N, C-alpha and C positions, 0 to 999 in steps of 0.2 A: 504492500500500498504505499503512496504517493504522500510526502510528505504534503502540508495546506501551508499553501502562501499566500500572501496577503497582497495584491494590487494597488496599486497608485497610480494616475498619472500625472505624469508632469503638469507643475503650471506655472512654471515660471519661465526666464530665461536664461541667459547666461551668468558666470558668477561664480560667489558661492553661493553660499545658503542651502535651503531643501534643493530648490527647484534646479539648482545651476550644478550642483554638484551634488548628485543622490546616490553616487556611487560609494561615495565614503562616509557621511556623512549620517549622523541619526538624528532622525526628526525631533523637535523640542513639542512638540505637542502630540494631540493624541493623531492617530492614522485614523480615519473615518474609510472600514471599508468596501470598498464599490464591486467584490464580485471574489471570489474563492476560486482557486486553479488548481487543478490535480495535474499539473503537470511536472515531470521529475526532476532532480535537483539540477540547475546547470551545472558543468564539468570548472568552470572559471566562472571567478566572482564578479566580470563584466556581467552586464544587460545583454540579453539575447534577442530582444523586442524595443524597437527604439519608439521611446514615451512611454515606454512602462517598468516601474522600480521595482523590486524579489525583497520582500524582507524577511529574511528567518530571525523568529525572535529569540531560537535555541541559543543561536552562534552572535546576536548582536547584545551588549548592556544597555537593556533594559529597564525602566521604571516598574516597576511589577500593576501601575495602571496601565501602560503602554501596552506591556503582557498581554494582559490580560482585552483587551479591545483591540490589540490585532490577532490574537488568535479567539476569537467569538465565533461562535458559532453558526453557521446559519439554518434555523430549524428544516427538519423536513416538510414538505406540503402535507394537507391533510389527507389526499391521496397515497402517498407514499403510508403512511403510519398506519391506514389504513388496513393495509393487503401486509402488510409484516405478520411474518407466523416466526416462532421461538417451538425449539425442542417440546420444551412442555406442553405450550397448544398441542402440538400434533401426536402426543402419545396418548390425548383422550380417550377415551369409548366414542363409537360413533353415535350411539343412541344414550340418554339419561331417562331414567321413569321418573316419571313429575314433572318432567318440563315441558311439557303439551308436542312432543315429540314422539312417534308412535316408539316401540320396543322394539329390539330384535329375535325374534324365532330362529331358532335353528333345532334338528333332532336330527341322529342319524339312526336308521332302521339297521336291522338283520334279519336274513332269514334262516336262521339258525338259532336256541337257545344259547344264552350265556355267549352272546355276543362273536358267535362264528358264521362261518359261510359269507354270502355275499351282503354287501352293506351298501349305503347309498345317503346321501345328506338332504336334506331338505329347509329350507326356509320357508314355505309357504304350505299351501293347504294340496292333498293329491286326492283325485275323487277316483282313480282304481289304480290299486297299484302293482295290476297285470301289466299295464300301460310302461310300468319302468324294469321290466325284467323278472319281477318276482312273483312268488308262486305263492308265498305265506308272510306273512311275519311274523315273527314269534320272540324279537328281544330289541328294546328299545333302551335309546342312553336319550336325555333328553337336556341341552346342555344351557340352551335359554328359551325362555316363554312357557306358556301354557298350552295344551294340546289337546283337545278330544277325538278319541281314536272310536273306527263304529265296527259292526261284525259284519258286516255287505259293505260293495264299492254302493260310491253316488252318497256317503254320508247316511247310509240307512243299520237299520238292526240295534244289536244292545249298543250303549256310549259306555267308554271309560275316561276316566280323565288319566289326564299323561302329565304332571306337573315337572318342575327338572328333578333330576336323577337320574335311576337305572331301573330297568326292569329286565333282569335276567331270562324271565318265565311266565307264560298269559297269566298264572295263578298271582301274580305281584303284581298287574295290575286291575285284574278282573273283577276281584271284592266281592265273587259270587262263588259260593262252593256247589251250589245246589242244581245251577246250571253252566254245564261244563262248556266252556269257550278256549279255541285255540286258533280263532282266526282274528284278522285286524287286517282289512280288504283298505280302507281310507283311512284319513285323518283332515284336521287343520286346525289352524292355530284360534285361541278364543282372546281373540282382542282388549273385548272389555273388559280383562280381571284385571279386578285392584283389591289388593286383600286390604287395604286399610281405609276404605270409602266405601265398602259394597254393603248396599242395604235392600231389603223387599217384606214383602206385606206379604203375608200368606192370610187366607180364609177357608175359612170350617166349608164353606159350599158354595157350588159354580157359580160363576160368574159376578166374581166378588161378594158374596151376599157372608152374612151370617159373622161371626163371631170372628175378627182378625185377628194377629198380632205383629209387630214389625221384627223381623231377621235382621242383626248386622253384627252378631257374632258366630263361634262356629257353637254348634249342642250335638251332642252326639246321643243326647235320648230329649227329643218334645216332647215325652211323656213327664219327665224328671223336670221340664223347663216350667209346666203346668199345662200344656196342651191336652185338653181329657181328650183327643182321638186318636187313630189311629191310622186317618185318613185326611189328607187337608184337600179341599174343595179345587182351588184357584190359585195364583200368586203373579203378584207384580212387582218385578226387579224396573228397581229405583234408579241405582248403579252398581259397577259392577258384573260378578258372576258368580252362580252359588251352583255347587255341585248336591241335589238332594238322593236320598238312599232309603230301599226297601227299609232294611232292619235298623234299628237301633246297633248303635257301635262301627257306624258306614258301613255297615256290607248289603248286600245283594243287589238288587238291581241302582244303573247309575243314570240320573236325570242332570244332564246339565241346563240350567238356566241362565241367558244373560237378558240382558239390561239392552243389546243391540237386536234381537230377534223376536221377530211378533213385538217389536213396540217395546217389550219388555212385558207384555200381557199374555197370561199364560190363564184363559179364562175357563177349563176345565182338563180333568186329566188327560184326556186325547191331543190338546199340544202340546205335551212333554216329550215327544217323538213315535217313532213309529214302530218298538218298542214295549211303547206303556200298555200295561194292560189290567192293571188296576190305582186307582188315587194313594194307594197306602206309600205314608212315606213317616218316617218315623229317626230322622236323625238328618242334621244339615248343617254343609260346614261351605267358608268362604273358597274361592279358589284363588293360590297365591300364585304372580307371574314371576 
């Protein structure tokens, strides 16, 4: 990097003084900087450009005031400051949760149990795993975001919540020991999942009638919470996403309730999914992103 030199045009005629003999004299007054030059240091002490005086404060015996004024730095324009990048800013993650930006989703699926066999990484939905060359999915590793898997293609059949973690075999995500499922044919991200701000209203009867209770936490047993019924007639998800279970202790069939689907309104148990056969729900929890 070249040293910065200050430039000042000659303003006087011949003879002594600052204007006449600028090569050997030191200015007795502060120098007004009119430009900053990045030219290399001249090899000789003479002037290369007629009508221009070059001053290098490091080698001149100037007062501190003169040196500060001679070395006065020209500020960068606003456009240059706007596009300045640092190492720390370049190392920041691409997405930030809770800052108005969409989260990043990433999941790796395997054709065999215990993460063996053919594998592929996904960052968006897949409506049919056969289109990707897989016969079936038997183990899953979720690295970012929350997903929901389906028993059949086109997001049909039993639902399985897939949060961040490892699922080495089917019963790690199935949650239903009475209904043996070893198929996972389609899946999609849950974009509206928010563990901190999830809120939902459950109603005793269909079409949002009867007794209602607000859900904003995890409840392994609705009966222990005070819900004197083993069934839920309808639900309204105000924000976030929930997973409802057929039995207490987060067991049985799973029903994913999202504020972005059906506008958050589930008027009856038939809206819960193609696999819903009964309005029986005994435990509910929030989905973690």
